[in-house]
Each structure stands twice: as structure tokens, then as C-alpha cells.
N, C-alpha and C positions, 0 to 999 in steps of 0.2 A: 726549425725553419721560421723565418719572420713572416710578416703579413704578406698576403698576395698583393702585387702591384697591378693597378688598373690604369688604363689610358682613358682620360676624360677630357675631351676638347683640347687636345694639344699638350696636356700635362700628364705626368706619370705620378700617381698618388697611391699611398697605402690604402688598403680596403676600408679602414676606419675613417678615412678622410675623402673617399671617392663618392661624392654626392652630386645630384643634379637638382635643379629647381623644382619646387612644388608646382610651379606654373608651367612646367614643360608639357607640351602637347602630347608627348608619348605617355605621360602619366595621366593627363586629364582626358585625352581623347583616343589613346592608342594610335596616334598619328605617326606611324613609323614602320620600320622594317628591321629584320634581323637575319643573321646567318650564323649557323653553328658549324664549326669546322674541327677537324682533328689534325694534330701536329705531332711530329717527332722533333724534339728540340725546337729549332726555329723554322723548320720546314713544314709548310702546311699542305695537306693533301688536296689537290685540285683547287687551289686558291683562285686561279683565274676563273674557273667555272662558278665558284661562289660569288665572286665579285661581279661577274657578268649578270648573274640572276638578280643580284642586289640592284645593279644599275638599271636594269630593265624595269624593276619594280619602282625605282625612284623616278624614272621617266614617266611611268604611268601615273604616279602620285604627284607629278610636277614638284618633286622634292630635290632641292639643290644640295649636292654633296661634294666633299673633296673628291679628287680624281681617284681612280682605282689604284694608281701607283702610290698615292699618299695614304690611302687606306691600308694597302699591303704593307707599307713601311711601318705604320702604327701597330699593325698586328704583329709583325716580326719583332719589333722592338719590345713590345709587351711580353712576347714569349722569351726574348733574350733576358730581360730583366728578372723574370721569374725563374728561369733556369730549370724548368721541369723536363725530364727526359721524354715523357709522353703526356700530351694534354688535350683538352677540349678548349677551343677558343670560341667565344661568342662575341660577334660584332653587332652592336645595337645602334641604330640611327633613328633620330626623330626630327620633326620639323623645328624643334626648339621651343623657346619660351613664347608665351602669349599672355600679355597682361590684360587683355580684354576677356570677353566671354563669347560663347557661340562657336559656330563652325568656320566662319570666314577666316581666311589665312591672313595673318598680320603682315604689313609691309616690312620688308627688310629682315624677316626672321632668319636667324642663323642656326643651322642644324646642330643638334647635339650628337656627338659620336663617342661611344663607349666601347672599350675592348676589355673583356674579362677572360682570364684563363683558369682552368681547373685541372687537376691531375686526372689521369685515366689509366686503366689497366691495358696491358698488351692484348691485342686481338690474336686469334679469334675469340669471340665472346659467346660461342654456342653453349647453350645450357639445356636444361630439361625441357625447355620450350614454353611458349606463351599460350595462355587460354584467352579467347576472345568472346565477347558478346556483340551482337548486332545492335547498334544504337537506334533509338527511335528518332534521333536528330538526323537531318538530311543535309548533305553537302551540295551547295549550288554549283553545279558543273559549268553553268553559263557565266559565272562571275569571274572577271579577270583576277580577282584576289585569290582564286584557287591556285594560281600559278606563282604566287609570291609568298614569302615568309612575313606576313603582316603581323604587327604586334597584337592585333585583335584575334586572340586565340580562345575566346570564351567557349565556343562550341566544342573544341577539343578538350578543354579542361572539364567541362560539365560531362561530356560523354565518357571520359576516362574515370571521373569520380563515380558516376553511376555504375560503370562496369566493375570497378574495384569494390564498391559496396555490395555488389551482387556476387562477389567471390572470384571474378575474372581478373586478368592482368590488364587488359586494354579493351577498347571498343573499336568496332569496325563501322565505318560510316558508309552508308549508301547514298547515291545521288538522288535527285528528284524523280528519276525514272526507275528507281529501285535497283540499280546496278551497283556493284561494288566500286567505291572510289578509293578508299585508303583507310588506314588506321589513324589514330589521333595525331601521331607524329612519325608515321612510317608509311612507306609504300608496301603494297601486297603483291606477291607472286604466287602462282600455283603451277603444279605440274599435272597436266591432264593424263588420262590413261594411255594416250598414244605417245607420251613422252615429251610433248610440246610444253615448253615453259611459257606461261602467259602472265601478262600484267595489264591492268586497265590502262587505256590511253588517256592522255590529258583531256580529251573531249568528254570523258566520263567523270572528270573532277580530280584525277590523279595529279598530284604535284609533280613537276619535273625535278624529282629528287636527284641529288648528286650521287648518292649510293645506288639509286635506281639505274641511272645511266651507266655507272661503273659495272653493275651486275649484268646489264644487258651486253656491254662490250665483252665482259668475261665469258658470258654464255656463248657468244659468237666464236670467241677464240678457242673454246672447248668443244666446238661443234655440237652444241646443244640447240635443238630446234627452238625457235623463239618467235613469239607473236605478241603484238599489242592488240588486245581484244576485250570486248565487254565480258564481264563475269557476273553471272546471276548468283545470288546468295546460295541457292540450292546446290550449285556446283562444288562448293567448298568441301562438303562432307564426302563427295565422290572423288575428290582429287587424290592423286598419288602422294603429293606433298603440298604443303602450304607454308610459306615463310614471309616474314616482314623484313624490310630493309630501312635503315637510316644510316647516316654517315658515321655516327659514333659507334654503333653496334655491329654494322655489317649485317649479313643475313642471319636471322634468328628464326628457328622453326616455330610453327604454330601447331599445337597438339590437339586443340579442340575449339569448336565454334558453337556457342550456345549449348555447351555440354556434349556435343557430338564429337567423338574422337576422329582424328585425321589419321587413317592408315596405322592404327595401333599405337598412336601417340609417340612415335619415335622419329628423330631427325632422319631425313631421307638422303639418298646418295647425292642428288643434285644440290640440295642446300648445303650439305657438308663440303662438297667440292668447291662450290662458289664461295663459301665462308673462308675456306683455306686460301683460295686464290685472292680474295678480297683482302684478307689480313696481310698477305705477302705484299700486295700493292701499297697498302696504307703504311705498314711498318718500314717499307722501302721508300715510301713517299715519292710517287711519280706525280709531278706537277704538270 
């Protein structure tokens, strides 16, 4: 197979030629947004939801972008040109080049838009489970940035790096009030002893994840009791099940937090049922 083809500002280029300027504000200031999506051939799972979240973030950043239809066309054409049966597509947008310095936004800046696709395996991706540590870093639940996929991902990168150096797979971030917010790139769910499936609300710093919303819809369709509620860290070791969600993996069980096992460290009935249903939706691609 030849080189991957990327979309860069209206052009389709082989990976070796797909470059952006060293003066791009995404590079110099992390001034931009991204969305990570899953696709089957040219069909993207919940593409409208991804683009809606992106446009809301762009509005807050006062970032001028192509229309959702134009972005969708660029994504689909990139998928078509690469011809992968199953893929992950990442859309990255920045404010564009800035020949000056400092934070002030340059007049007439033209956004940078990049689409990259990578191959992925068929879902479900349930495995032996993830081990987590609770990070000492705190997620600011009051910041509007907690609801967008900003390019400024330093907190998550450092939290995961420290978790992996300690022997865990990922880190769990608490908010400024000490409640569970999310993992570094995933939402968190737990099943309480009464059978209720619980996930932190956005007011606690949880991103309005696409997989999170999908899992909540699936839970309702499966008659699983569901609540958005604050979660204290000590609840995790007492839960029947704990699992993470992101759009690429779907539900993935958590087997331990800070070395404490979750219910014998085996995937539970609820997470297995939701992972199976999620995989069926993604591989069937309901937009």
C-alpha cells in the first residue's frame, strides 16, 4: 500500500508532503481544535455530532472555519482516497499562520484544516482491562475549554505519562472539588451496587463525549438505570463495574484504581453488553 493521503487546506497530499507552516498558531500557541472520529469506508460514525461540537468550540474561540458541509466533504474524500475498510479520522483546525508574535489575533488570518486517517481494528475492543491511577493534576470544571477538544492537551499528556511510569495504563483526573471528571482521553462510567449506571455530569468537568452520549442512549434502550451524578474517588473501589469510553475504543473495563481491584478485575455484565451494542452501532455506522 502507498503513502497515506492527507487533506491540507484544500489539497490532497501524500503524507511525506503534507506539511503546515512553522508559523502556524496551532504549532506555536495550540490555538485550535480537533475531533477524532471512527469510520467504515467513507461513512463516519455520528459525524454531525462531531462537527456540531467542533463548531461550538470554534464559536467560543471566535475561530472562522469552513462550513460543516465543507468539512464533512473533506473528511469523506480523504477517506475515499485512502480506501481503508475501517479507520480513525482526525480533523485538526487552527487559526492559521501568524507572522507576528504574542497572543493578539492577526488580521485576515486564514484557518488551517487538516484531515488524517489511520487504520483501525474492528470493534469491540474489550480486553483484559485498564489500570488507572488518580492524577495529582486537577481538571478545571468551570473552564469552557473542558467541553471542547482543544489542541492544548498538556495536562492529559503529563497525567498519562506519570501514570504509565508508575505502571498504570492511564490517569484519572479529579476536578477542583475532588470529584471524578474523566480520564486523559476518555469518559468514565461506573455501576453502583443498586445497578445504576453513573457518569459524571459536564458540570464536574466531564467532556460531552460522543461515545459517552452513545453509551447513555444505549443504556436507556437496554433498560439500564442511568444517572449523571458526581462520583467521589472512594466510590470506585466499591463499584460493581467501572469502565472508560471514547469513540475509538467504545467501552473498555477498568480493573484497578491506584492498585485496588474493581470487583475481581473482570469485565462486568453491563460493560460487556454496552460494548457489544456500541460495536454494532459503529460497524453499522448510524449517522
